[in-house]
N, C-alpha and C positions, 0 to 999 in steps of 0.2 A: 577204424581204430588207429589213432595217432601213435607214432613211435619216434622217439628222439634219436634213436640209433640209426645212422645211415646204413643202408644195405650195400656196403662197399663190395661185398662178395658178388652181388648181383651185377653191379657195374663192371667189375673186373672180369667176370665170366662172360658177360655179354660182349665186351671188347675183345676178349680172347677168342670168342667164336666168330669175330669179324662181323657182328651184327650192329646195325644202327638201332636206336630206340624204336623207330618206326617199323623196321623189319621184325624185331622181337614182338612188338605190339600186334602186328598182323598175324604172327604165328600163334600167339596166345589169345588173340581176339579181344584185346583191350585197346584203349587209345594210347598213342605215344605219350600223351600227357600223364597217363597213369604210370607208365614205365618211369618217367622222370620223377614223379612223386614217390614211387617205391624206392628208387635209387637214392633220393635225398633223405628218405626217412620221414617225409611229411605224412605219408600214408603207408600203412602196412597192408600188403595184399591179403585178401581172403584166402583161406586154406586151398580152395579149388584152383585159384589163380596161382598160388605159390607152387602147387603141384604141376600146373601147366608150364610155369617158368622153368622149373627144374627139369621137366621132360625136354623142353626145347633146348636147354643148355646142357643136357646129358649129365645131370648130377642129381643128387638127393636134395629135397627141400631144405634140410638142415645145413647144407653146404652154402646156401644163399643168405643165411641169416648171420 
């Protein structure tokens, strides 16, 4: 599902956690390209991936959107 809104909260939380896109991708079990697409808003993550991202970044899924 495409989303024009950038997921800037995902980007900010990832950087605050001191993680690279590749590191977060490894934790969540997706490609680093997927993380890039999520952060730019080109692709919106599926709900299960959004939940994994939130868990990895110690926040709620709604905090990333």
